[in-house]
mmCIF file as gemmi writes it, N, C-alpha and C atoms, coordinates in Angstrom:
data_model
loop_
_atom_site.group_PDB
_atom_site.id
_atom_site.type_symbol
_atom_site.label_atom_id
_atom_site.label_alt_id
_atom_site.label_comp_id
_atom_site.label_asym_id
_atom_site.label_entity_id
_atom_site.label_seq_id
_atom_site.pdbx_PDB_ins_code
_atom_site.Cartn_x
_atom_site.Cartn_y
_atom_site.Cartn_z
_atom_site.occupancy
_atom_site.B_iso_or_equiv
_atom_site.pdbx_formal_charge
_atom_site.auth_seq_id
_atom_site.auth_asym_id
_atom_site.pdbx_PDB_model_num
ATOM 1 N N . UNK Axp A 1 ? 0.823 -0.876 -0.065 1 0 ? 1 A 1
ATOM 2 C CA . UNK Axp A 1 ? 0.387 -0.1 -0.129 1 0 ? 1 A 1
ATOM 3 C C . UNK Axp A 1 ? 0.941 1.112 0.105 1 0 ? 1 A 1
ATOM 4 N N . UNK Axp A 2 ? 2.018 1.057 0.567 1 0 ? 2 A 1
ATOM 5 C CA . UNK Axp A 2 ? 2.67 2.276 0.838 1 0 ? 2 A 1
ATOM 6 C C . UNK Axp A 2 ? 3.598 2.508 -0.49 1 0 ? 2 A 1
ATOM 7 N N . UNK Axp A 3 ? 3.454 1.733 -1.692 1 0 ? 3 A 1
ATOM 8 C CA . UNK Axp A 3 ? 4.126 2.011 -3 1 0 ? 3 A 1
ATOM 9 C C . UNK Axp A 3 ? 2.657 3.017 -3.489 1 0 ? 3 A 1
ATOM 10 N N . UNK Axp A 4 ? 1.887 2.261 -4.107 1 0 ? 4 A 1
ATOM 11 C CA . UNK Axp A 4 ? 0.93 2.658 -4.398 1 0 ? 4 A 1
ATOM 12 C C . UNK Axp A 4 ? 0.715 4.228 -3.396 1 0 ? 4 A 1
ATOM 13 N N . UNK Axp A 5 ? 0.391 4.813 -2.542 1 0 ? 5 A 1
ATOM 14 C CA . UNK Axp A 5 ? 0.48 6.119 -1.593 1 0 ? 5 A 1
ATOM 15 C C . UNK Axp A 5 ? 1.559 7.251 -2.541 1 0 ? 5 A 1
ATOM 16 N N . UNK Axp A 6 ? 2.915 5.948 -2.883 1 0 ? 6 A 1
ATOM 17 C CA . UNK Axp A 6 ? 4.328 6.973 -3.641 1 0 ? 6 A 1
ATOM 18 C C . UNK Axp A 6 ? 3.858 6.93 -4.682 1 0 ? 6 A 1
ATOM 19 N N . UNK Axp A 7 ? 3.16 6.129 -5.876 1 0 ? 7 A 1
ATOM 20 C CA . UNK Axp A 7 ? 3.11 6.324 -6.746 1 0 ? 7 A 1
ATOM 21 C C . UNK Axp A 7 ? 1.9 8.017 -6.895 1 0 ? 7 A 1
ATOM 22 N N . UNK Axp A 8 ? 1.017 7.686 -6.128 1 0 ? 8 A 1
ATOM 23 C CA . UNK Axp A 8 ? 0.001 8.969 -6.701 1 0 ? 8 A 1
ATOM 24 C C . UNK Axp A 8 ? 0.244 10.03 -5.967 1 0 ? 8 A 1
ATOM 25 N N . UNK Axp A 9 ? 1.302 10.5 -4.499 1 0 ? 9 A 1
ATOM 26 C CA . UNK Axp A 9 ? 1.895 11.479 -4.281 1 0 ? 9 A 1
ATOM 27 C C . UNK Axp A 9 ? 3.02 12.077 -5.982 1 0 ? 9 A 1
ATOM 28 N N . UNK Axp A 10 ? 3.59 11.072 -6.841 1 0 ? 10 A 1
ATOM 29 C CA . UNK Axp A 10 ? 4.444 11.59 -7.365 1 0 ? 10 A 1
ATOM 30 C C . UNK Axp A 10 ? 4.318 11.514 -8.317 1 0 ? 10 A 1
ATOM 31 N N . UNK Axp A 11 ? 2.623 11.077 -8.874 1 0 ? 11 A 1
ATOM 32 C CA . UNK Axp A 11 ? 2.04 11.597 -9.557 1 0 ? 11 A 1
ATOM 33 C C . UNK Axp A 11 ? 0.865 13.09 -9.704 1 0 ? 11 A 1
ATOM 34 N N . UNK Axp A 12 ? 0.727 13.829 -8.563 1 0 ? 12 A 1
ATOM 35 C CA . UNK Axp A 12 ? 0.68 15.101 -7.882 1 0 ? 12 A 1
ATOM 36 C C . UNK Axp A 12 ? 1.7 15.629 -8.167 1 0 ? 12 A 1
ATOM 37 N N . UNK Axp A 13 ? 3.091 15.628 -8.042 1 0 ? 13 A 1
ATOM 38 C CA . UNK Axp A 13 ? 3.966 15.917 -8.139 1 0 ? 13 A 1
ATOM 39 C C . UNK Axp A 13 ? 4.037 16.654 -9.757 1 0 ? 13 A 1
ATOM 40 N N . UNK Axp A 14 ? 4.23 15.263 -10.708 1 0 ? 14 A 1
ATOM 41 C CA . UNK Axp A 14 ? 4.439 15.805 -11.826 1 0 ? 14 A 1
ATOM 42 C C . UNK Axp A 14 ? 3.605 16.845 -12.948 1 0 ? 14 A 1
ATOM 43 N N . UNK Axp A 15 ? 1.995 16.173 -12.114 1 0 ? 15 A 1
ATOM 44 C CA . UNK Axp A 15 ? 0.03 16.943 -12.95 1 0 ? 15 A 1
ATOM 45 C C . UNK Axp A 15 ? 0.857 18.866 -11.618 1 0 ? 15 A 1
ATOM 46 N N . UNK Axp A 16 ? 1.587 19.042 -11.064 1 0 ? 16 A 1
ATOM 47 C CA . UNK Axp A 16 ? 1.999 20.297 -10.285 1 0 ? 16 A 1
ATOM 48 C C . UNK Axp A 16 ? 2.667 20.368 -11.183 1 0 ? 16 A 1
ATOM 49 N N . UNK Axp A 17 ? 3.87 19.955 -11.391 1 0 ? 17 A 1
ATOM 50 C CA . UNK Axp A 17 ? 4.916 20.632 -12.501 1 0 ? 17 A 1
ATOM 51 C C . UNK Axp A 17 ? 4.408 21.008 -14.074 1 0 ? 17 A 1
ATOM 52 N N . UNK Axp A 18 ? 3.753 20.461 -14.232 1 0 ? 18 A 1
ATOM 53 C CA . UNK Axp A 18 ? 2.931 20.467 -16.371 1 0 ? 18 A 1
ATOM 54 C C . UNK Axp A 18 ? 2.226 21.733 -15.82 1 0 ? 18 A 1
ATOM 55 N N . UNK Axp A 19 ? 1.594 22.117 -14.639 1 0 ? 19 A 1
ATOM 56 C CA . UNK Axp A 19 ? 0.778 23.067 -14.491 1 0 ? 19 A 1
ATOM 57 C C . UNK Axp A 19 ? 1.393 24.158 -14.624 1 0 ? 19 A 1
ATOM 58 N N . UNK Axp A 20 ? 2.293 24.683 -14.362 1 0 ? 20 A 1
ATOM 59 C CA . UNK Axp A 20 ? 3.308 25.426 -14.701 1 0 ? 20 A 1
ATOM 60 C C . UNK Axp A 20 ? 3.64 25.857 -15.808 1 0 ? 20 A 1
ATOM 61 N N . UNK Axp A 21 ? 3.593 25.864 -16.798 1 0 ? 21 A 1
ATOM 62 C CA . UNK Axp A 21 ? 4.257 25.785 -18.605 1 0 ? 21 A 1
ATOM 63 C C . UNK Axp A 21 ? 5.366 26.954 -18.884 1 0 ? 21 A 1
ATOM 64 N N . UNK Axp A 22 ? 6.374 26.94 -18.743 1 0 ? 22 A 1
ATOM 65 C CA . UNK Axp A 22 ? 7.38 27.793 -18.416 1 0 ? 22 A 1
ATOM 66 C C . UNK Axp A 22 ? 7.396 28.185 -20.157 1 0 ? 22 A 1
ATOM 67 N N . UNK Axp A 23 ? 7.533 26.93 -21.127 1 0 ? 23 A 1
ATOM 68 C CA . UNK Axp A 23 ? 7.997 26.558 -21.939 1 0 ? 23 A 1
ATOM 69 C C . UNK Axp A 23 ? 7.004 27.7 -23.279 1 0 ? 23 A 1
ATOM 70 N N . UNK Axp A 24 ? 5.933 27.917 -22.808 1 0 ? 24 A 1
ATOM 71 C CA . UNK Axp A 24 ? 4.407 28.107 -23.665 1 0 ? 24 A 1
ATOM 72 C C . UNK Axp A 24 ? 4.059 29.554 -23.205 1 0 ? 24 A 1
ATOM 73 N N . UNK Axp A 25 ? 5.035 30.074 -22.079 1 0 ? 25 A 1
ATOM 74 C CA . UNK Axp A 25 ? 3.843 30.859 -21.182 1 0 ? 25 A 1
ATOM 75 C C . UNK Axp A 25 ? 3.943 32.583 -22.479 1 0 ? 25 A 1
ATOM 76 N N . UNK Axp A 26 ? 5.094 32.947 -22.975 1 0 ? 26 A 1
ATOM 77 C CA . UNK Axp A 26 ? 5.138 34.62 -23.215 1 0 ? 26 A 1
ATOM 78 C C . UNK Axp A 26 ? 4.802 34.245 -25.097 1 0 ? 26 A 1
ATOM 79 N N . UNK Axp A 27 ? 4.477 32.924 -25.59 1 0 ? 27 A 1
ATOM 80 C CA . UNK Axp A 27 ? 4.164 32.753 -26.94 1 0 ? 27 A 1
ATOM 81 C C . UNK Axp A 27 ? 2.56 32.597 -27.391 1 0 ? 27 A 1
ATOM 82 N N . UNK Axp A 28 ? 2.564 33.455 -28.055 1 0 ? 28 A 1
ATOM 83 C CA . UNK Axp A 28 ? 0.769 34.095 -28.808 1 0 ? 28 A 1
ATOM 84 C C . UNK Axp A 28 ? 0.644 32.703 -29.655 1 0 ? 28 A 1
ATOM 85 N N . UNK Axp A 29 ? 1.673 32.573 -30.269 1 0 ? 29 A 1
ATOM 86 C CA . UNK Axp A 29 ? 1.679 31.79 -31.887 1 0 ? 29 A 1
ATOM 87 C C . UNK Axp A 29 ? 1.738 30.46 -31.831 1 0 ? 29 A 1
ATOM 88 N N . UNK Axp A 30 ? 1.701 29.731 -31.851 1 0 ? 30 A 1
ATOM 89 C CA . UNK Axp A 30 ? 0.847 28.666 -32.417 1 0 ? 30 A 1
ATOM 90 C C . UNK Axp A 30 ? -0.824 29.079 -32.333 1 0 ? 30 A 1
ATOM 91 N N . UNK Axp A 31 ? -1.788 29.599 -33 1 0 ? 31 A 1
ATOM 92 C CA . UNK Axp A 31 ? -3.028 29.709 -32.361 1 0 ? 31 A 1
ATOM 93 C C . UNK Axp A 31 ? -3.532 28.544 -32.955 1 0 ? 31 A 1
ATOM 94 N N . UNK Axp A 32 ? -4.481 27.288 -31.784 1 0 ? 32 A 1
ATOM 95 C CA . UNK Axp A 32 ? -5.244 26.373 -32.437 1 0 ? 32 A 1
ATOM 96 C C . UNK Axp A 32 ? -6.493 26.56 -33.087 1 0 ? 32 A 1
ATOM 97 N N . UNK Axp A 33 ? -7.388 25.829 -34.098 1 0 ? 33 A 1
ATOM 98 C CA . UNK Axp A 33 ? -8.725 25.785 -34.149 1 0 ? 33 A 1
ATOM 99 C C . UNK Axp A 33 ? -8.812 27.702 -34.429 1 0 ? 33 A 1
ATOM 100 N N . UNK Axp A 34 ? -8.261 28.233 -34.848 1 0 ? 34 A 1
ATOM 101 C CA . UNK Axp A 34 ? -8.149 29.831 -34.817 1 0 ? 34 A 1
ATOM 102 C C . UNK Axp A 34 ? -8.714 30.49 -33.736 1 0 ? 34 A 1
ATOM 103 N N . UNK Axp A 35 ? -8.811 29.812 -32.56 1 0 ? 35 A 1
ATOM 104 C CA . UNK Axp A 35 ? -9.487 30.69 -31.292 1 0 ? 35 A 1
ATOM 105 C C . UNK Axp A 35 ? -8.397 31.192 -29.973 1 0 ? 35 A 1
ATOM 106 N N . UNK Axp A 36 ? -7.6 30.171 -30.219 1 0 ? 36 A 1
ATOM 107 C CA . UNK Axp A 36 ? -6.793 30.084 -28.642 1 0 ? 36 A 1
ATOM 108 C C . UNK Axp A 36 ? -5.379 29.388 -29.158 1 0 ? 36 A 1
ATOM 109 N N . UNK Axp A 37 ? -4.705 30.025 -28.302 1 0 ? 37 A 1
ATOM 110 C CA . UNK Axp A 37 ? -2.842 29.929 -27.958 1 0 ? 37 A 1
ATOM 111 C C . UNK Axp A 37 ? -3.191 28.672 -27.414 1 0 ? 37 A 1
ATOM 112 N N . UNK Axp A 38 ? -2.033 27.874 -28.054 1 0 ? 38 A 1
ATOM 113 C CA . UNK Axp A 38 ? -1.435 26.513 -27.173 1 0 ? 38 A 1
ATOM 114 C C . UNK Axp A 38 ? -1.299 26.677 -26.039 1 0 ? 38 A 1
ATOM 115 N N . UNK Axp A 39 ? -0.636 27.768 -25.464 1 0 ? 39 A 1
ATOM 116 C CA . UNK Axp A 39 ? -0.691 27.049 -24.011 1 0 ? 39 A 1
ATOM 117 C C . UNK Axp A 39 ? -1.629 27.218 -23.136 1 0 ? 39 A 1
ATOM 118 N N . UNK Axp A 40 ? -2.949 27.855 -23.793 1 0 ? 40 A 1
ATOM 119 C CA . UNK Axp A 40 ? -4.724 27.504 -22.984 1 0 ? 40 A 1
ATOM 120 C C . UNK Axp A 40 ? -5.054 25.436 -23.602 1 0 ? 40 A 1
ATOM 121 N N . UNK Axp A 41 ? -4.462 25.624 -24.454 1 0 ? 41 A 1
ATOM 122 C CA . UNK Axp A 41 ? -5.287 23.846 -24.797 1 0 ? 41 A 1
ATOM 123 C C . UNK Axp A 41 ? -3.845 23.091 -24.067 1 0 ? 41 A 1
ATOM 124 N N . UNK Axp A 42 ? -3.015 23.413 -23.966 1 0 ? 42 A 1
ATOM 125 C CA . UNK Axp A 42 ? -1.958 22.451 -23.076 1 0 ? 42 A 1
ATOM 126 C C . UNK Axp A 42 ? -2.568 22.903 -21.246 1 0 ? 42 A 1
ATOM 127 N N . UNK Axp A 43 ? -3.189 23.808 -21.06 1 0 ? 43 A 1
ATOM 128 C CA . UNK Axp A 43 ? -3.954 23.823 -19.588 1 0 ? 43 A 1
ATOM 129 C C . UNK Axp A 43 ? -5.649 22.956 -19.689 1 0 ? 43 A 1
ATOM 130 N N . UNK Axp A 44 ? -6.185 23.344 -20.196 1 0 ? 44 A 1
ATOM 131 C CA . UNK Axp A 44 ? -7.073 22.171 -20.677 1 0 ? 44 A 1
ATOM 132 C C . UNK Axp A 44 ? -6.584 21.147 -20.866 1 0 ? 44 A 1
ATOM 133 N N . UNK Axp A 45 ? -5.447 20.663 -21.888 1 0 ? 45 A 1
ATOM 134 C CA . UNK Axp A 45 ? -5.218 18.704 -21.493 1 0 ? 45 A 1
ATOM 135 C C . UNK Axp A 45 ? -4.443 18.582 -20.004 1 0 ? 45 A 1
ATOM 136 N N . UNK Axp A 46 ? -3.703 19.635 -19.395 1 0 ? 46 A 1
ATOM 137 C CA . UNK Axp A 46 ? -3.444 18.932 -18.101 1 0 ? 46 A 1
ATOM 138 C C . UNK Axp A 46 ? -4.295 18.701 -17.067 1 0 ? 46 A 1
ATOM 139 N N . UNK Axp A 47 ? -4.915 20.558 -16.965 1 0 ? 47 A 1
ATOM 140 C CA . UNK Axp A 47 ? -6.061 20.421 -15.853 1 0 ? 47 A 1
ATOM 141 C C . UNK Axp A 47 ? -7.329 19.657 -16.184 1 0 ? 47 A 1
ATOM 142 N N . UNK Axp A 48 ? -7.004 19.514 -17.096 1 0 ? 48 A 1
ATOM 143 C CA . UNK Axp A 48 ? -9.486 18.463 -17.629 1 0 ? 48 A 1
ATOM 144 C C . UNK Axp A 48 ? -8.903 17.178 -17.637 1 0 ? 48 A 1
ATOM 145 N N . UNK Axp A 49 ? -8.076 16.211 -18.444 1 0 ? 49 A 1
ATOM 146 C CA . UNK Axp A 49 ? -7.925 15.48 -18.703 1 0 ? 49 A 1
ATOM 147 C C . UNK Axp A 49 ? -7.009 14.968 -18.108 1 0 ? 49 A 1
ATOM 148 N N . UNK Axp A 50 ? -5.772 15.323 -18.149 1 0 ? 50 A 1
ATOM 149 C CA . UNK Axp A 50 ? -4.917 14.604 -17.443 1 0 ? 50 A 1
ATOM 150 C C . UNK Axp A 50 ? -4.694 14.413 -15.862 1 0 ? 50 A 1
ATOM 151 N N . UNK Axp A 51 ? -5.501 15.484 -15.212 1 0 ? 51 A 1
ATOM 152 C CA . UNK Axp A 51 ? -6.219 15.819 -13.537 1 0 ? 51 A 1
ATOM 153 C C . UNK Axp A 51 ? -6.895 15.102 -13.727 1 0 ? 51 A 1
ATOM 154 N N . UNK Axp A 52 ? -8.088 14.621 -14.539 1 0 ? 52 A 1
ATOM 155 C CA . UNK Axp A 52 ? -9.063 13.845 -14.503 1 0 ? 52 A 1
ATOM 156 C C . UNK Axp A 52 ? -8.568 12.192 -14.173 1 0 ? 52 A 1
ATOM 157 N N . UNK Axp A 53 ? -8.093 11.942 -15.305 1 0 ? 53 A 1
ATOM 158 C CA . UNK Axp A 53 ? -7.209 10.6 -15.189 1 0 ? 53 A 1
ATOM 159 C C . UNK Axp A 53 ? -6.823 9.997 -14.106 1 0 ? 53 A 1
ATOM 160 N N . UNK Axp A 54 ? -5.704 10.758 -13.419 1 0 ? 54 A 1
ATOM 161 C CA . UNK Axp A 54 ? -5.222 10.758 -12.015 1 0 ? 54 A 1
ATOM 162 C C . UNK Axp A 54 ? -6.106 10.904 -11.257 1 0 ? 54 A 1
ATOM 163 N N . UNK Axp A 55 ? -7.259 11.598 -11.041 1 0 ? 55 A 1
ATOM 164 C CA . UNK Axp A 55 ? -8.173 11.555 -9.3 1 0 ? 55 A 1
ATOM 165 C C . UNK Axp A 55 ? -8.757 10.382 -10.003 1 0 ? 55 A 1
ATOM 166 N N . UNK Axp A 56 ? -8.98 9.758 -10.951 1 0 ? 56 A 1
ATOM 167 C CA . UNK Axp A 56 ? -9.912 8.869 -10.567 1 0 ? 56 A 1
ATOM 168 C C . UNK Axp A 56 ? -9.153 7.341 -10.257 1 0 ? 56 A 1
ATOM 169 N N . UNK Axp A 57 ? -7.98 7.359 -10.966 1 0 ? 57 A 1
ATOM 170 C CA . UNK Axp A 57 ? -6.803 6.258 -10.294 1 0 ? 57 A 1
ATOM 171 C C . UNK Axp A 57 ? -6.351 7.203 -9.318 1 0 ? 57 A 1
ATOM 172 N N . UNK Axp A 58 ? -6.181 7.91 -8.165 1 0 ? 58 A 1
ATOM 173 C CA . UNK Axp A 58 ? -5.882 8.111 -7.34 1 0 ? 58 A 1
ATOM 174 C C . UNK Axp A 58 ? -6.98 7.103 -6.041 1 0 ? 58 A 1
ATOM 175 N N . UNK Axp A 59 ? -8.048 7.433 -6.741 1 0 ? 59 A 1
ATOM 176 C CA . UNK Axp A 59 ? -9.524 6.397 -6.024 1 0 ? 59 A 1
ATOM 177 C C . UNK Axp A 59 ? -9.357 5.714 -5.834 1 0 ? 59 A 1
ATOM 178 N N . UNK Axp A 60 ? -8.957 5.075 -7.107 1 0 ? 60 A 1
ATOM 179 C CA . UNK Axp A 60 ? -9.149 3.028 -7.256 1 0 ? 60 A 1
ATOM 180 C C . UNK Axp A 60 ? -7.972 2.644 -6.424 1 0 ? 60 A 1
ATOM 181 N N . UNK Axp A 61 ? -7.35 3.677 -6.491 1 0 ? 61 A 1
ATOM 182 C CA . UNK Axp A 61 ? -5.481 2.885 -5.426 1 0 ? 61 A 1
ATOM 183 C C . UNK Axp A 61 ? -5.926 3.407 -4.41 1 0 ? 61 A 1
ATOM 184 N N . UNK Axp A 62 ? -6.005 4.268 -3.968 1 0 ? 62 A 1
ATOM 185 C CA . UNK Axp A 62 ? -5.751 4.915 -2.306 1 0 ? 62 A 1
ATOM 186 C C . UNK Axp A 62 ? -7.284 4.239 -1.005 1 0 ? 62 A 1
ATOM 187 N N . UNK Axp A 63 ? -8.356 4.852 -2.13 1 0 ? 63 A 1
ATOM 188 C CA . UNK Axp A 63 ? -9.564 4.752 -1.358 1 0 ? 63 A 1
ATOM 189 C C . UNK Axp A 63 ? -10.154 3.319 -0.489 1 0 ? 63 A 1
ATOM 190 N N . UNK Axp A 64 ? -10.182 2.894 0.752 1 0 ? 64 A 1
ATOM 191 C CA . UNK Axp A 64 ? -10.157 1.991 1.224 1 0 ? 64 A 1
ATOM 192 C C . UNK Axp A 64 ? -11.588 1.223 1.233 1 0 ? 64 A 1
ATOM 193 N N . UNK Axp A 65 ? -11.693 0.085 0.726 1 0 ? 65 A 1
ATOM 194 C CA . UNK Axp A 65 ? -12.76 -1.027 0.104 1 0 ? 65 A 1
ATOM 195 C C . UNK Axp A 65 ? -13.535 -0.186 1.321 1 0 ? 65 A 1
ATOM 196 N N . UNK Axp A 66 ? -14.432 -0.302 0.812 1 0 ? 66 A 1
ATOM 197 C CA . UNK Axp A 66 ? -16.173 -0.419 2.11 1 0 ? 66 A 1
ATOM 198 C C . UNK Axp A 66 ? -16.612 -2.199 2.162 1 0 ? 66 A 1
ATOM 199 N N . UNK Axp A 67 ? -17.095 -1.935 3.283 1 0 ? 67 A 1
ATOM 200 C CA . UNK Axp A 67 ? -16.811 -2.788 4.169 1 0 ? 67 A 1
ATOM 201 C C . UNK Axp A 67 ? -18.166 -3.506 3.874 1 0 ? 67 A 1
ATOM 202 N N . UNK Axp A 68 ? -18.255 -5.295 3.57 1 0 ? 68 A 1
ATOM 203 C CA . UNK Axp A 68 ? -19.883 -5.329 3.302 1 0 ? 68 A 1
ATOM 204 C C . UNK Axp A 68 ? -20.913 -4.808 4.341 1 0 ? 68 A 1
ATOM 205 N N . UNK Axp A 69 ? -20.675 -5.228 5.761 1 0 ? 69 A 1
ATOM 206 C CA . UNK Axp A 69 ? -22.028 -4.509 6.346 1 0 ? 69 A 1
ATOM 207 C C . UNK Axp A 69 ? -22.084 -3.008 6.474 1 0 ? 69 A 1
ATOM 208 N N . UNK Axp A 70 ? -21.516 -2.226 5.9 1 0 ? 70 A 1
ATOM 209 C CA . UNK Axp A 70 ? -21.688 -0.774 6.19 1 0 ? 70 A 1
ATOM 210 C C . UNK Axp A 70 ? -22.816 -0.384 6.471 1 0 ? 70 A 1
ATOM 211 N N . UNK Axp A 71 ? -24.062 -0.77 6.24 1 0 ? 71 A 1
ATOM 212 C CA . UNK Axp A 71 ? -25.187 0.029 6.375 1 0 ? 71 A 1
ATOM 213 C C . UNK Axp A 71 ? -25.571 -0.231 7.686 1 0 ? 71 A 1
ATOM 214 N N . UNK Axp A 72 ? -25.556 -1.455 8.346 1 0 ? 72 A 1
ATOM 215 C CA . UNK Axp A 72 ? -25.583 -1.954 9.756 1 0 ? 72 A 1
ATOM 216 C C . UNK Axp A 72 ? -25.095 -1.084 10.449 1 0 ? 72 A 1
């Protein structure tokens, strides 16, 4: 269980580092689909898609199992 928690913490650190995009911060071009800069698309990818997948993985890995007689 400690390895799983360590993997979740490492994943959280990686997502945090990816959130601060230093490489596209000052660039306006290229404009994707004619209206959004690439840095904003990157934030949508990291913040929306990757964070959702990561949180689902963290939920499945870390959350304890619900006992059979929970409602009793």
